[in-house]
C-alpha positions, -999 to +999 in steps of 0.1 A: -210-048+038-193-054+005-163-031-001-157-015-035-125-019-053-115+017-045-121+011-008-100-021-009-071-003-025-072+024+002-072-002+030-043-021+014-024+012+010-029+021+047-018-013+058+013-011+036+023+022+051+018+009+087+039-022+079+067-001+064+066+022+094+069-008+118+099-022+098+117+012+099+110+016+136+125-019+143+156-012+122+164+022+137+151+019+173+168+015+206+206+017+202+203+034+169+212+001+152+206-009+116+210-044+103+228-055+072+215-083+050+239-106+067+224-099+100+255-080+113+246-049+132+262-015+125+259+013+150+246+046+136+263+077+151+241+104+164+250+139+150+268+149+182+289+117+179+301+125+143+339+122+137+357+152+150+392+166+146+414+160+177+430+193+169+400+216+166+370+196+178+350+203+147+333+177+125+360+162+102+358+132+079+397+131+079+401+130+116+422+098+115+448+110+091+481+125+101+484+163+101+510+185+084+527+214+101+541+241+079+563+271+088+548+304+074+565+337+073+550+371+083+564+401+065+547+429+045+560+412+014+542+379+022+508+394+029+482+381+025+493+347+035+477+316+019+459+292+042+462+303+079+424+304+083+422+268+070+445+254+097+432+235+127+458+250+151+483+278+146+513+284+168+530+318+165+565+324+179+597+344+174+623+340+147+653+355+163+645+371+197+617+381+220+596+409+206+610+403+171+596+391+139+573+361+143+565+330+122+536+306+122+534+269+126+502+261+108+488+226+114+464+211+088+443+180+091+407+186+082+409+210+053+431+207+022+443+241+011+451+244-026+479+268-017+500+271+015+526+299+019+548+318+022+570+291+036+602+298+054+629+282+075+627+263+108+640+272+143+648+245+169+618+250+192+595+246+162+606+210+158+597+201+194+563+216+190+556+198+157+567+165+171+543+168+201+514+171+177+526+141+157+528+160+125+547+157+093+568+189+094+576+211+065+598+242+061+621+258+035+653+246+050+664+260+083+692+273+105+719+247+114+705+243+150+670+238+136+680+211+112+701+194+139+671+194+162+649+178+136+674+150+131+680+146+169+644+140+178+635+120+147+608+144+133+594+135+099+605+164+077+596+175+042+625+200+033+613+222+005+649+226-007+649+190-017+614+193-032+603+157-026+576+147-052+577+182-067+554+194-038+570+228-035+571+257-060+581+294-062+556+320-074+570+344-101+550+374-090+565+375-055+601+384-047+624+357-032+627+345-005+591+351+002+577+332-028+579+296-015+546+277-016+530+242-015+496+226-014+480+200+010+478+175-019+514+180-027+525+174+009+503+143+011+518+128-021+554+137-010+550+121+024+535+090+009+563+087-017+588+088+012+570+061+032+560+084+061+532+071+084+498+085+073+477+077+104+473+102+132+485+093+167+479+127+184+453+120+211+439+155+209+425+182+232+393+183+252+364+203+238+332+218+251+298+204+240+270+228+230+256+229+265+289+240+280+297+269+257+290+303+272+295+333+250+300+366+268+287+398+253+315+420+266+343+435+244+378+421+247+411+429+230+444+410+232+476+429+222+508+411+214+540+431+210+559+413+182+579+434+158+548+435+136+522+439+163+493+415+166+458+422+180+429+399+185+395+416+189+366+396+203+333+397+183+304+389+207+279+383+179+299+353+166+321+344+195+351+348+172+384+366+178+393+387+147+430+389+139+449+421+131+485+421+119+507+452+118+476+473+125+456+459+096+430+432+092+448+399+085+433+385+053+437+349+040+445+350+003+427+317-002+394+329+012+397+367+009+383+369+044+397+381+077+414+354+098+395+344+130+398+319+158+376+305+186+404+302+211+435+323+218+463+311+242+491+332+254+519+308+263+544+326+285+579+312+285+616+321+284+629+335+251+665+343+243+688+341+213+707+309+205+728+327+179+723+356+155+689+352+139+680+321+159+656+322+188+660+299+217+625+292+231+616+270+261+587+248+250+592+218+273+585+220+310+558+243+322+549+279+326+521+305+328+493+307+303+463+329+296+434+313+277+408+334+259+375+319+247+340+332+244+350+366+257+365+352+289+400+352+302+413+321+321+445+321+342+463+289+338+494+270+330+510+251+301+528+218+303+549+197+279+569+170+295+593+163+266+596+167+229+571+140+221+545+150+247+514+170+239+514+207+247+486+209+272+468+238+290+453+238+325+432+262+346+440+273+381+425+242+396+448+221+373+419+209+352+427+205+315+412+233+295+382+224+273+384+245+242+355+258+222+353+237+189+371+257+162+405+270+154+431+275+182+459+301+180+488+297+205+509+328+209+543+323+224+554+353+244+579+361+272 
């Protein structure tokens, strides 16, 4: 039977589609491998294998770059703070004594806040924490003991008083000393100009995969008795913990939204006063810890062998805690 021109076109089109499908199947089958023109194979990552932050476990294109740790103040005059919800990890601890005013060490790797502040001075224990996360540390000066500790342990430090690269600025509409700010881009350029290493060496925490995450539907509240009280309220619908500071929702100025976290850790330790206005906090060694995630409370311990070691958390069976991917807040309490 003689085929018409139209029938021939249809047959050629179908054959072309089948050939193309076969080629695509060959290129992307088996190990998920695609071939360059040179014949060199390049592995294609599956979605679950996408690059993730070693700090928060979330997808992060910048997971190989070194993180910055910035000291943020918490006073009525500084609220709302700029950037805490954009940090991968936040550590909260005392300024002068147990139960007193607290400050934050906000660690940024994945996101790049256009504004970070209010920035204040360092205390000695903050330097040890920042070094364990392999961060480039930033504060607005510090007490004598804090500065000595930075030098003693060799922590890379961007001191806002020196304003390297013009990275730091003061806002005119906020009263001093609460008006010190910076940006992620400013910190990056300042650290590069000073020749500081830019590649991350923090090996990271362990994180749960989707199949391991269990979200409880019960209510849960965590109260922390700092001078300005902190409360975390678990939201079962989202699996988030909502942050309240001084009996009000804590809002991030950059996002205009309430600060939330996926994991809350109460790190119990010894807190005393090194001198007036300077807290002496034990952050090396080990101690008790309570870990909250997905509406559950886990009794455990914290360990940090030395200044350079990672601050790590374990359950009662001495298994390292697997965090839920997302922001981690560590609350230092006595």
